[in-house]
C-alpha positions as CSV (number, residue, x, y, z in Angstrom):
1,M,0.2,0.1,-0.1
2,N,1.0,3.5,-0.6
3,H,2.0,5.3,2.5
4,H,2.8,8.5,0.9
5,P,0.1,11.2,2.6
6,L,-2.6,12.5,0.4
7,R,-3.7,15.7,-0.2
8,W,-6.1,17.5,-2.2
9,Q,-5.2,20.4,-4.2
10,S,-6.5,22.9,-6.9
11,P,-6.1,21.6,-10.7
12,Q,-2.7,21.2,-11.4
13,P,-2.8,23.9,-14.4
14,L,-3.8,26.4,-11.9
15,W,-0.7,25.6,-9.3
16,S,1.1,28.8,-8.4
17,R,-0.9,31.0,-10.5
18,F,-3.2,32.8,-8.2
19,G,-2.1,36.2,-6.7
20,D,0.8,38.8,-7.8
21,D,4.6,38.1,-8.7
22,S,5.7,41.0,-6.7
23,A,3.9,40.3,-3.2
24,T,3.9,37.4,-0.7
25,P,1.0,35.1,-1.4
26,S,-2.1,36.1,0.7
27,P,-4.3,33.9,2.8
28,Q,-6.9,34.1,-0.2
29,H,-4.2,33.2,-2.7
30,Q,-3.4,30.5,-0.7
31,Q,-6.9,29.2,-0.4
32,E,-7.5,29.3,-3.8
33,Q,-4.2,26.8,-4.3
34,S,-5.8,24.4,-2.1
35,R,-9.4,24.0,-2.8
36,P,-11.2,22.5,-5.6
37,A,-12.2,25.1,-8.6
38,I,-15.7,24.9,-10.5
39,L,-15.4,25.4,-14.1
40,R,-18.3,27.0,-16.1
41,F,-19.3,25.8,-19.7
42,A,-21.7,27.7,-22.0
43,S,-22.3,24.8,-24.6
44,D,-23.7,21.6,-24.7
45,E,-20.6,20.4,-25.9
46,F,-18.8,21.1,-22.4
47,M,-16.7,17.4,-22.2
48,E,-15.6,18.2,-26.1
49,Q,-14.4,21.8,-24.5
50,L,-12.6,20.5,-21.4
51,L,-11.1,17.6,-23.3
52,G,-9.9,20.2,-26.2
53,T,-8.6,22.4,-23.3
54,L,-6.6,19.6,-21.5
55,A,-5.4,18.5,-24.9
56,H,-4.0,21.7,-26.5
57,D,-3.3,24.1,-23.5
58,P,-4.3,22.9,-20.3
59,A,-3.4,26.5,-18.4
60,R,-6.1,27.8,-20.5
61,I,-8.5,26.1,-17.9
62,D,-8.1,29.4,-16.0
63,R,-10.7,30.8,-18.5
64,L,-13.1,28.5,-17.5
65,L,-13.2,29.3,-13.7
66,A,-16.7,30.1,-13.0
67,R,-17.5,33.8,-11.8
68,G,-20.7,35.4,-10.9
69,E,-22.6,36.4,-13.8
70,T,-26.3,37.2,-15.1
71,W,-27.8,37.3,-18.6
72,R,-27.2,41.2,-18.6
73,K,-23.7,40.6,-17.6
74,P,-22.4,37.4,-19.0
75,M,-18.7,35.9,-18.4
76,V,-16.3,36.3,-21.5
77,D,-16.6,32.6,-23.5
78,P,-13.5,31.0,-23.8
79,P,-11.8,30.3,-27.3
80,D,-12.8,27.2,-28.9
81,L,-10.1,24.5,-28.5
82,V,-12.0,21.6,-29.8
83,E,-10.3,19.6,-32.5
84,R,-12.8,20.6,-35.4
85,A,-10.6,18.9,-37.9
86,P,-7.8,16.1,-37.2
87,L,-4.3,17.7,-37.2
88,P,-1.2,16.0,-38.1
89,Q,0.7,14.6,-34.8
90,L,3.4,16.4,-35.6
91,V,1.8,19.7,-35.8
92,R,-0.1,19.0,-32.8
93,S,2.9,18.3,-30.8
94,A,4.8,21.5,-32.0
95,R,1.7,23.6,-31.0
96,R,1.5,21.9,-27.8
97,N,5.4,22.6,-27.1
98,A,5.0,26.5,-28.0
99,T,1.9,27.1,-25.7
100,A,3.7,25.3,-22.9
101,K,6.9,27.3,-23.1
102,A,4.8,30.4,-22.7
103,A,4.4,32.5,-19.8
104,Q,1.3,31.7,-17.9
105,P,-0.3,35.0,-16.5
106,R,-1.3,35.3,-12.7
107,I,-4.7,34.6,-12.1
108,A,-6.4,38.1,-10.4
109,P,-8.6,37.8,-7.1
110,E,-12.2,38.6,-7.5
111,P,-12.9,42.3,-7.1
112,A,-14.8,42.8,-3.7
113,D,-18.0,44.2,-5.8
114,A,-18.3,40.8,-7.7
115,L,-21.3,39.3,-8.1
116,P,-21.9,36.2,-5.8
117,L,-21.6,32.8,-7.6
118,K,-24.7,31.5,-8.8
119,L,-24.9,28.3,-10.7
120,Y,-27.6,28.0,-13.5
121,Q,-29.2,25.0,-14.6
122,P,-28.5,23.0,-18.1
123,A,-32.1,24.4,-19.5
124,H,-30.4,27.9,-19.4
125,Q,-27.3,26.5,-21.4
126,R,-24.9,26.2,-18.5
127,H,-22.9,23.3,-17.3
128,Y,-20.2,23.0,-14.4
129,L,-18.0,20.9,-13.5
130,A,-15.7,20.7,-9.9
131,T,-12.5,19.6,-10.9
132,A,-9.3,18.8,-8.4
133,S,-6.1,17.1,-8.4
134,L,-5.3,14.1,-6.0
135,V,-1.8,14.5,-5.2
136,C,1.0,12.6,-3.1
137,G,2.0,15.2,-0.2
138,I,5.9,14.7,-1.1
139,H,8.2,17.1,-2.9
140,G,6.8,17.6,-6.6
141,L,3.4,16.7,-5.6
142,P,3.4,13.7,-8.0
143,E,-0.1,12.1,-8.7
144,H,-1.4,9.4,-6.6
145,A,-2.3,6.3,-8.9
146,L,-5.6,4.6,-7.6
147,V,-5.4,0.8,-6.6
148,R,-7.6,-1.1,-9.0
149,G,-10.2,-3.2,-8.0
150,G,-12.2,-0.8,-6.1
151,A,-10.0,-0.6,-2.9
152,E,-10.0,2.9,-3.1
153,E,-12.9,5.3,-4.1
154,V,-13.1,8.9,-5.4
155,G,-16.4,10.8,-5.1
156,M,-17.7,14.4,-4.2
157,V,-20.1,15.3,-1.7
158,L,-22.4,18.3,-1.5
159,R,-22.6,20.4,1.8
160,R,-25.1,22.9,2.4
161,L,-24.4,26.2,4.8
162,L,-26.7,27.2,7.2
163,P,-26.7,28.8,10.7
164,L,-27.5,26.7,13.9
165,P,-30.5,27.4,15.7
166,G,-30.1,30.4,18.1
167,G,-26.6,31.4,16.5
168,A,-25.4,34.3,14.6
169,A,-27.0,34.4,11.1
170,D,-23.7,34.8,9.3
171,A,-21.7,31.9,11.3
172,L,-22.6,29.3,8.6
173,H,-21.9,25.5,9.4
174,E,-21.8,22.6,6.7
175,F,-24.7,20.1,6.6
176,A,-24.4,16.9,5.1
177,Y,-27.1,15.4,2.8
178,I,-27.9,12.0,4.2
179,K,-30.5,9.4,2.7
180,D,-31.4,6.4,4.9
181,A,-34.3,4.8,6.5
182,Q,-35.5,8.0,8.1
183,G,-35.8,10.0,5.1
184,A,-33.6,12.4,2.9
185,R,-32.3,15.0,5.4
186,W,-29.3,17.7,6.0
187,Q,-27.5,16.8,9.0
188,R,-25.2,19.1,10.7
189,C,-21.4,17.5,10.5
190,D,-18.1,18.0,11.0
191,E,-16.4,20.1,8.1
192,A,-13.5,18.1,7.9
193,G,-14.8,14.7,8.0
194,F,-17.1,12.2,6.0
195,V,-20.4,11.5,7.3
196,P,-21.7,8.2,7.4
197,G,-24.5,7.7,4.7
198,E,-24.0,10.7,2.9
199,E,-24.6,11.0,-0.6
200,R,-21.7,10.6,-2.9
201,L,-21.7,12.3,-6.3
202,P,-19.7,10.5,-8.9
203,A,-16.2,11.9,-10.0
204,F,-14.2,10.6,-12.9
205,S,-10.6,11.0,-14.0
206,L,-9.3,12.8,-17.3
207,N,-5.7,12.4,-18.3
208,F,-3.3,15.1,-19.9
209,L,0.2,16.3,-20.1
210,D,1.6,19.7,-18.1
211,Q,3.8,21.9,-19.3
212,N,6.9,19.3,-18.7
213,Q,5.3,16.7,-20.6
214,H,4.7,14.9,-17.2
215,R,1.4,12.6,-17.4
216,R,-1.3,14.6,-14.9
217,S,-4.8,13.5,-14.0
218,L,-7.6,15.8,-13.3
219,W,-10.6,14.6,-11.0
220,A,-14.1,16.1,-12.3
221,G,-17.4,15.7,-11.6
222,T,-20.9,17.4,-12.6
223,V,-22.3,19.8,-10.4
224,P,-25.8,18.5,-10.0
225,V,-27.7,22.1,-10.3
226,G,-30.7,20.5,-11.7
227,R,-31.4,18.7,-8.4
228,R,-32.0,22.3,-6.5
229,E,-35.9,21.7,-5.8
230,E,-35.0,18.3,-4.2
231,Y,-32.2,19.6,-2.1
232,L,-34.0,22.7,-1.0
233,G,-37.0,20.5,-0.1
234,V,-35.9,18.2,2.6
235,R,-35.7,18.9,6.3
236,V,-33.0,20.2,8.3
237,D,-31.5,18.1,11.3
238,P,-29.3,20.5,13.5
239,S,-28.4,17.8,15.7
240,P,-24.7,16.2,15.5
241,V,-24.0,13.5,13.5
242,E,-22.2,10.5,14.7
243,T,-18.5,10.0,13.6
244,F,-17.3,7.7,10.9
245,A,-15.4,5.4,13.2
246,T,-18.9,4.8,15.3
247,A,-20.8,3.8,11.9
248,Q,-18.1,1.4,11.1
249,R,-18.4,-0.4,14.3
250,Q,-22.3,-0.3,14.1
251,Q,-21.8,-1.8,10.5
252,L,-20.4,-4.9,12.6
253,D,-23.4,-5.5,14.5
254,A,-26.2,-6.9,12.3
255,A,-28.9,-5.7,14.9
256,T,-27.8,-2.1,14.5
257,T,-26.6,-1.9,10.8
258,A,-29.8,0.1,9.6
259,A,-31.6,3.1,11.5
260,A,-35.1,2.1,12.5
261,P,-37.4,3.7,10.3
262,A,-39.5,6.6,11.6
263,L,-43.3,5.7,12.5
264,S,-46.0,7.9,11.3
265,K,-49.2,8.4,10.0
266,L,-48.4,11.3,7.8
267,A,-48.7,9.2,4.4
268,R,-52.0,7.6,5.1
269,M,-53.5,10.6,6.6
270,S,-52.4,12.5,3.2
271,Q,-53.9,10.3,1.3
272,F,-57.1,10.3,2.9
273,Q,-57.4,14.0,2.5
274,I,-56.4,13.7,-1.3
275,D,-59.2,10.9,-2.1
276,V,-61.8,11.8,0.5
277,S,-61.4,15.2,2.4
278,E,-60.4,17.5,-0.7
279,P,-63.0,16.3,-2.9
280,W,-65.8,16.2,-0.3
281,K,-64.6,20.0,0.1
282,T,-65.2,20.8,-3.5
283,L,-68.8,19.3,-3.2
284,I,-69.6,21.7,-0.6
285,R,-68.1,24.5,-2.0
286,S,-70.1,23.7,-5.2
287,A,-73.3,23.5,-3.7
288,Y,-72.8,26.7,-1.8
289,K,-71.7,28.6,-5.0
290,L,-75.1,27.5,-6.5
291,S,-77.2,28.8,-3.4
292,T,-75.5,32.0,-3.5
293,A,-76.5,32.8,-7.1
294,P,-80.3,33.4,-6.5
295,E,-79.1,36.5,-4.5
296,S,-77.8,38.2,-7.4
297,T,-80.5,37.2,-9.6
298,P,-81.5,40.1,-11.7
299,Q,-85.5,40.9,-11.6
300,I,-87.1,41.7,-15.0
301,G,-90.3,43.9,-13.5
302,D,-92.3,41.3,-11.6
303,E,-91.0,38.0,-12.8
304,S,-88.6,35.6,-11.0
305,E,-87.5,32.3,-12.1
306,P,-90.1,29.6,-12.1
307,P,-90.6,27.3,-9.5
308,A,-90.2,24.4,-11.8
309,D,-87.2,25.8,-13.8
310,R,-85.6,25.9,-10.0
311,V,-86.5,22.3,-9.2
312,T,-84.9,21.2,-12.4
313,R,-81.9,22.7,-11.7
314,A,-81.3,21.5,-8.6
315,L,-82.4,18.1,-9.8
316,N,-79.3,18.2,-12.5
317,F,-77.2,19.8,-10.0
318,N,-77.8,17.0,-7.2
319,L,-77.4,14.1,-9.9
320,Q,-74.0,15.3,-10.9
321,Q,-72.9,15.8,-7.0
322,Q,-74.5,12.2,-6.4
323,S,-72.1,10.8,-9.0
324,A,-69.2,12.4,-7.5
325,S,-70.4,11.1,-4.0
326,W,-70.5,7.7,-5.1
327,L,-66.8,7.6,-5.7
328,V,-65.7,9.7,-2.6
329,L,-67.6,6.9,-0.5
330,L,-66.2,4.1,-2.6
331,D,-62.3,5.8,-1.8
332,C,-63.3,6.3,1.9
333,A,-64.6,2.9,2.1
334,E,-61.4,1.5,0.4
335,H,-59.3,3.6,3.1
336,L,-61.4,2.2,6.0
337,K,-61.0,-1.2,4.9
338,T,-57.4,-1.0,4.2
339,Y,-55.7,0.8,7.1
340,L,-58.9,0.2,9.9
341,P,-59.5,-3.5,8.8
342,D,-61.3,-4.1,12.5
343,L,-63.4,-1.1,12.2
344,W,-64.3,-2.0,9.0
345,Q,-65.7,-5.6,10.0
346,V,-67.4,-3.8,13.0
347,I,-69.3,-1.8,10.1
348,V,-69.9,-4.7,8.0
349,D,-71.2,-6.7,10.9
350,N,-73.6,-4.0,11.9
351,G,-71.9,-2.9,15.4
352,N,-70.7,-6.8,16.1
353,G,-67.4,-6.5,17.9
354,Y,-67.9,-2.8,18.8
355,A,-66.7,-3.4,22.1
356,A,-63.0,-4.4,21.2
357,L,-62.3,-1.1,19.1
358,S,-59.9,1.1,20.8
359,E,-61.6,4.5,22.0
360,A,-60.1,6.6,18.8
361,R,-62.1,4.2,16.4
362,K,-65.1,4.1,18.5
363,K,-65.3,7.7,18.1
364,L,-65.2,7.3,14.3
365,Y,-67.7,4.7,14.1
366,D,-70.1,6.4,16.2
367,W,-69.9,9.5,14.1
368,L,-70.0,7.7,10.8
369,G,-73.9,7.0,11.8
370,K,-74.5,10.5,12.3
371,P,-74.3,12.2,9.0
372,V,-77.6,11.8,6.8
373,M,-79.4,13.3,4.1
374,S,-82.0,16.1,4.9
375,P,-85.8,15.2,3.9
376,A,-85.3,18.5,1.8
377,L,-82.4,17.0,0.0
378,I,-83.6,13.7,-0.8
379,T,-86.8,15.4,-2.4
380,A,-84.6,17.4,-4.5
381,L,-82.6,14.5,-5.4
382,G,-85.5,12.3,-6.4
383,S,-84.6,9.7,-4.0
384,G,-87.1,6.8,-3.5
385,G,-88.5,3.9,-5.1
386,E,-85.2,2.3,-6.9
387,Y,-82.5,4.8,-5.4
388,P,-83.5,5.0,-1.5
389,A,-81.9,7.3,0.4
390,M,-79.2,5.6,2.6
391,A,-79.8,6.1,6.5
392,S,-76.4,7.2,7.4
393,M,-72.9,7.5,6.2
394,R,-72.2,4.2,7.8
395,A,-74.5,2.4,6.0
396,A,-73.6,4.2,2.3
397,L,-70.0,2.8,3.2
398,K,-71.4,-0.5,3.7
399,A,-73.8,-0.5,0.6
400,I,-71.2,1.0,-1.9
401,S,-68.8,-2.0,-0.9
402,V,-71.0,-4.6,-2.0
403,D,-69.2,-7.0,-4.2
404,G,-69.7,-5.9,-7.5
405,V,-71.2,-2.1,-6.8
406,G,-67.8,-0.2,-7.0
407,A,-66.5,-2.3,-10.1
408,R,-69.5,-1.4,-12.1
409,L,-69.4,2.4,-11.2
410,E,-65.8,2.6,-12.1
411,A,-66.3,0.8,-15.3
412,S,-69.3,3.2,-16.3
413,T,-68.8,5.2,-19.4
414,A,-72.1,7.2,-19.0
415,T,-73.2,10.3,-17.1
416,Y,-75.7,10.1,-14.2
417,A,-77.9,12.6,-15.6
418,T,-81.7,13.2,-16.9
419,G,-80.6,14.1,-20.2
420,S,-82.1,17.3,-22.1
421,K,-83.6,15.1,-24.7
422,P,-85.7,12.0,-24.6
423,G,-83.5,8.9,-24.4
424,Q,-80.9,10.8,-22.5
425,D,-82.0,9.8,-19.3
426,T,-79.1,7.2,-18.0
427,R,-80.6,7.2,-14.7
428,G,-82.0,3.4,-15.3
429,L,-78.7,2.1,-16.3
430,P,-77.5,-1.0,-14.0
431,D,-74.3,1.1,-13.8
432,W,-75.2,3.1,-10.6
433,P,-75.4,1.9,-7.0
434,R,-78.8,1.6,-6.0
435,F,-79.1,4.1,-3.3
436,H,-78.6,7.9,-2.8
437,F,-76.3,9.5,-0.3
438,C,-75.4,12.6,-1.8
439,L,-72.4,14.6,0.5
440,A,-73.3,17.9,-0.6
441,G,-76.1,19.3,-2.5
442,V,-78.9,21.8,-2.7
443,D,-83.2,22.1,-2.0
444,T,-85.5,22.8,-4.1
445,A,-84.8,26.1,-3.2
446,L,-81.2,26.2,-4.3
447,A,-80.1,26.4,-0.6
448,A,-77.1,24.0,0.3
449,T,-77.6,21.3,2.8
450,G,-76.4,17.7,3.4
451,P,-74.8,15.1,5.5
452,F,-72.0,17.6,5.9
453,L,-74.1,19.5,8.6
454,A,-72.9,16.5,11.0
455,L,-69.6,17.8,10.7
456,D,-70.6,20.5,13.4
457,E,-70.8,17.6,16.0
458,L,-67.0,17.1,16.0
459,N,-64.6,18.9,17.9
460,G,-63.3,22.1,16.2
461,S,-59.6,21.4,17.5
462,T,-57.8,19.6,14.7
463,P,-53.9,19.9,15.7
464,E,-53.5,16.9,13.5
465,V,-54.6,18.7,10.4
466,D,-53.3,22.3,8.9
467,A,-55.5,25.3,8.9
468,D,-56.9,25.9,5.3
469,P,-55.5,29.2,3.9
470,L,-58.4,29.3,1.7
471,A,-61.0,29.9,4.6
472,G,-63.4,32.4,4.0
473,T,-62.4,33.6,0.7
474,V,-64.8,31.5,-1.6
475,P,-68.7,30.6,-0.8
476,G,-68.9,27.7,1.4
477,Q,-65.3,27.6,2.2
478,D,-66.1,28.3,6.3
479,V,-68.0,25.2,6.1
480,A,-66.0,23.2,3.6
481,R,-63.1,23.2,6.0
482,K,-64.9,21.6,8.6
483,V,-64.0,18.9,6.8
484,D,-60.8,18.7,8.2
485,R,-62.2,17.3,11.6
486,F,-63.3,14.1,9.9
487,T,-59.7,14.1,8.7
488,A,-58.4,14.3,12.2
489,L,-60.7,11.8,13.5
490,F,-59.4,9.3,10.9
491,A,-56.0,10.1,12.0
492,R,-56.5,9.8,15.6
493,A,-58.1,6.3,14.6
494,L,-54.7,5.4,13.0
495,E,-51.7,3.7,14.5
496,A,-48.2,5.2,13.9
497,T,-46.3,2.3,11.8
498,T,-43.7,2.6,9.0
499,E,-46.1,3.0,6.3
500,T,-44.8,0.4,3.9
501,D,-48.4,-0.2,2.8
502,A,-49.4,3.2,2.0
503,P,-48.3,5.6,-0.9
504,P,-45.2,8.0,-0.3
505,V,-46.5,11.5,1.0
506,P,-46.7,13.9,-2.1
507,F,-43.8,16.0,-2.8
508,A,-45.4,19.4,-2.1
509,L,-46.4,18.2,1.3
510,Q,-42.6,17.3,1.8
511,V,-41.5,20.4,0.8
512,K,-44.2,22.2,3.1
513,N,-43.1,20.1,6.0
514,A,-39.3,20.9,5.2
515,L,-40.1,24.4,5.0
516,G,-42.1,24.5,8.2
517,N,-39.3,22.7,9.9
518,N,-36.6,25.0,8.8
519,L,-38.6,28.3,9.4
520,G,-39.7,26.7,13.0
521,A,-36.1,26.4,13.7
522,N,-35.4,30.0,12.8
523,L,-32.6,28.7,10.2
524,G,-32.2,31.7,7.9
525,D,-31.2,30.0,4.5
526,G,-29.2,32.0,2.3
527,G,-29.3,29.1,-0.2
528,W,-25.3,28.4,0.0
529,F,-23.7,25.4,-1.1
530,V,-20.1,24.0,-1.3
531,L,-18.4,21.0,-3.0
532,R,-16.1,18.6,-1.4
533,F,-13.8,15.8,-3.3
534,V,-13.4,12.8,-1.1
535,H,-11.1,9.7,-1.3
536,A,-11.7,6.9,0.7
537,R,-9.8,3.5,1.1
538,R,-12.4,0.6,1.5
539,D,-10.2,-2.1,3.0
540,C,-8.8,0.6,5.6
541,G,-10.4,1.2,9.2
542,P,-11.5,3.9,11.3
543,L,-7.5,5.0,11.7
544,H,-7.6,5.9,7.5
545,P,-11.0,7.9,7.3
546,P,-11.9,9.3,4.1
547,L,-9.9,12.1,3.0
548,L,-11.9,15.0,2.1
549,S,-10.7,18.2,0.2
550,A,-11.0,22.1,1.2
551,P,-14.4,23.2,0.1
552,T,-15.2,24.9,-3.2
553,Q,-16.0,28.5,-3.6
554,R,-19.6,28.7,-2.2
555,F,-22.3,29.2,-4.8
556,R,-26.2,29.1,-5.0
557,L,-28.2,26.9,-7.3
558,A,-30.3,28.8,-9.4
559,G,-34.0,27.9,-10.1
560,F,-35.4,27.1,-13.2
561,F,-37.4,30.5,-13.4
562,D,-34.3,32.6,-11.9
563,S,-34.5,36.3,-13.1
564,D,-30.8,36.2,-13.7
565,A,-30.4,33.3,-15.5
566,P,-29.4,33.0,-19.3
567,A,-31.9,32.0,-21.5
568,R,-31.4,28.9,-24.1
569,P,-32.1,30.2,-27.8
570,I,-35.3,28.5,-29.1
571,R,-36.6,29.2,-32.5
572,I,-40.0,28.6,-33.4
573,S,-40.6,28.7,-37.3
574,L,-44.4,29.3,-37.7
575,P,-46.1,28.7,-41.1
576,T,-45.3,31.9,-43.6
577,D,-48.0,31.1,-46.2
578,T,-51.3,31.1,-43.4
579,S,-53.7,31.6,-46.6
580,P,-56.1,28.7,-46.9
581,A,-54.4,27.8,-50.4
582,G,-50.9,27.9,-48.1
583,L,-52.2,26.0,-45.3
584,R,-53.7,23.0,-47.4
585,K,-50.2,22.2,-48.6
586,H,-49.2,20.9,-45.1
587,Q,-49.1,17.5,-44.4
588,R,-51.8,16.2,-41.5
589,N,-49.3,13.9,-40.1
590,T,-50.0,14.3,-36.3
591,A,-52.2,11.2,-35.0
592,F,-54.4,11.7,-32.2
593,V,-55.8,8.4,-30.4
594,L,-59.3,9.1,-29.0
595,S,-61.1,6.1,-26.9
596,D,-64.5,5.7,-27.4
597,M,-65.2,7.7,-24.5
598,L,-63.0,10.3,-25.3
599,C,-64.8,10.6,-28.7
600,G,-68.1,10.8,-27.0
601,Q,-67.0,13.7,-24.8
602,V,-65.3,15.5,-27.7
603,Q,-68.5,15.4,-30.0
604,R,-70.4,16.7,-26.7
605,A,-68.1,19.5,-26.5
606,K,-68.3,20.2,-30.3
607,G,-72.2,20.8,-30.0
608,M,-71.3,23.7,-27.9
609,G,-70.5,27.3,-28.7
610,L,-69.3,30.6,-26.8
611,V,-72.8,31.4,-26.3
612,D,-73.6,28.2,-24.7
613,L,-70.7,28.8,-22.4
614,V,-71.4,32.2,-21.3
615,L,-75.2,31.4,-20.4
616,S,-73.9,28.5,-18.6
617,V,-72.6,31.0,-15.9
618,L,-75.0,33.2,-15.9
619,P,-78.1,33.4,-13.6
620,W,-81.3,33.6,-14.3
621,P,-83.4,34.5,-16.7
622,F,-80.3,34.6,-18.6
623,H,-79.0,31.1,-17.5
624,K,-79.1,27.9,-19.6
625,D,-77.9,24.8,-18.9
626,L,-75.0,23.0,-21.2
627,P,-76.6,20.4,-23.3
628,A,-75.3,17.5,-21.3
629,G,-76.1,14.6,-23.2
630,D,-75.5,11.3,-22.2
631,G,-71.9,11.4,-21.8
632,G,-71.8,7.9,-23.9
633,P,-68.9,6.8,-26.0
634,C,-69.2,7.2,-29.7
635,Q,-71.1,4.3,-31.5
636,S,-71.7,3.2,-34.8
637,G,-74.1,0.4,-35.6
638,G,-74.4,-0.4,-31.7
639,I,-70.7,-1.0,-31.4
640,N,-68.7,1.3,-29.3
641,I,-65.8,3.2,-31.9
642,G,-62.7,5.2,-31.1
643,M,-61.0,7.5,-33.5
644,I,-57.5,8.1,-34.6
645,C,-57.6,11.9,-35.9
646,S,-54.7,13.2,-38.6
647,I,-54.3,16.9,-37.6
648,S,-52.3,19.5,-39.1
649,I,-49.7,20.8,-36.6
650,P,-49.1,24.3,-38.2
651,I,-52.6,25.0,-37.8
652,I,-52.7,24.0,-34.2
653,T,-49.6,26.1,-33.7
654,I,-51.0,29.2,-35.2
655,C,-54.0,28.7,-32.9
656,A,-51.7,28.6,-29.6
657,L,-50.3,31.6,-30.5
658,I,-53.1,33.5,-31.0
659,L,-54.8,32.0,-27.8
660,L,-51.7,33.1,-25.7
661,I,-52.0,36.6,-27.0
662,I,-55.7,37.1,-26.1
663,I,-54.9,35.1,-22.6
664,V,-52.2,37.2,-22.1
665,T,-54.0,40.5,-23.0
666,L,-56.8,39.3,-20.7
667,F,-54.7,38.5,-17.5
668,D,-52.8,42.0,-17.9
669,L,-55.6,43.5,-16.1
670,I,-54.3,41.6,-13.2
671,F,-50.8,41.1,-13.7
672,R,-49.8,44.3,-15.7
673,W,-47.1,42.3,-17.5
674,L,-48.2,43.2,-21.1
675,P,-44.9,45.8,-21.5
676,Y,-42.4,42.8,-20.5
677,F,-44.2,40.2,-22.5
678,V,-42.9,40.3,-26.4
679,I,-40.6,42.6,-28.4
680,C,-40.6,42.3,-32.4
681,F,-38.1,43.2,-34.7
682,P,-39.0,43.9,-38.4
683,V,-37.6,41.9,-41.3
684,P,-37.5,43.1,-44.7
685,G,-38.1,40.6,-47.5
686,L,-40.0,37.8,-45.4
687,K,-43.0,37.1,-47.2
688,G,-45.7,34.6,-46.9
689,K,-45.8,34.1,-50.8
690,K,-43.4,34.3,-53.0
691,E,-43.5,36.8,-55.9
692,A,-43.9,35.4,-59.2
693,S,-41.0,35.3,-61.6
């Protein structure tokens, strides 16, 4: 084994090039000599650019050093050293020797007013490589050759710079990015030591000849700017991490090989909110929105909306609400069956086994028997006969879970509606569950009502559920947010587990929790990061821990819509001849595949016009319901058919541009962004039709 002390240095072509020849190197210059360098490329062929620079003139790597820039003040692009045409070996060697003998200028330090280093994404046509040299710490700093067979490993680690809770905002400490059974997080770490479980980014080696024709190696790795949202969307743990030696000793004990996963209810509760609570809230808001419409109905003389028309409106609306309510009940029953099987069995057995339930599950069982449809809603929905109203939500959950009921409901291709023409009434189809339980609807006077009124009986304190930020801004929102009490009741009935049987927590919720955790700890996040190279010997114990380099220059990761980011050039050529004679020449070679259901929905939409859309949102007497149809699939000769439509993309592109201009102009009333939307340049001679010769 090579016992030479190892050290990480800046890339070899930059050695002794920082500072001024006439002055003693300052601490800043000495720091530049020892830390890895970040190279910036403004081209997608960045690897060719780097290889060309190392092959022809490694000293010019200094022109690739990343500096602060914006699209208004970009860096000067270095000369292109990519060998576009192969040169004879003799010519290449002569040019290489000439550049090696040339004096290499010093690299001036950044001025005090330089822009902070911000790294942009590949979408901005920017790529960044962290580079360093791994050498033996003896005279001459010779290259260290890695032992073959995986005994030695080289990589990079990304560190986040954050203040400690309660500490000074400008006293930044390094946090390591760790992924284990407890989830991804930033963990406080020792700045000079490798952290067990820390994510190691890949690095690769590039060979080149220095000015003395000695073979050298340059270690490089891509800076993962595109993962910015992932890095900023995880929580921060300010507690110190265990040492590398401790982690190695724990690896020897099978009982402590992996940390125990955290127990939680969050994933199951979040999925319940997505599948049950939020759709129920939407139904409540829809009912209250319709109920407030008569208050703004204009009166024409002494006339008001005829009672028969109002009853019809209530019926059509309630049928639509009932169709969605069946699906919400189906999802609710599935959650109870999957995550609370003992409670579900008591529901199926009509209360048998109730005494064995926990107190939290007894409360949930008891409450499910209280939501009922009011007599006014039963009348407005036309319940009775073939579709009796269920006695309670608990009875509706049991009825929707009967074998075959849910499968037929999900397989239906029709819409539960009366239809505006004879033969379009689909209520008699066998697809629908043979009961009514509308979670939110209106009575014949268009007043909102429904089983949601039973939510008032639940405790108003819901610590398990976050406050609704939309409360009070739309009709019925104050009532809809009471559904969170039902969510909290469900969450209290759950037991904390590893949640391996639940869908993952939605990414938006992960980001929200991470931000809440970080803000709650008063961590002032300036968005700063550094990179360190790491060299590890797999066959060595705690006495030879991984060797980390000095940190790179600290930098920020730019977001996708960063206002300082350069813009990748994108050219979209629209059709030039937009006359009917010219557009007919374009081939319709783009195929859209429409299923039989989508075909029927498209045909339904084709029968609507702009006037229909406007009238559908106006109150009486201007209101007119949209022609609903039966919502069924396309048919021909009694056979369901789909379609494959061949469409002209040039015409679609023109429509997209015109609609974009209309929408931007419309929303300019709110955003006032029109002065910054577009700038056009005249092009003389750019004609749609060629002149006759």
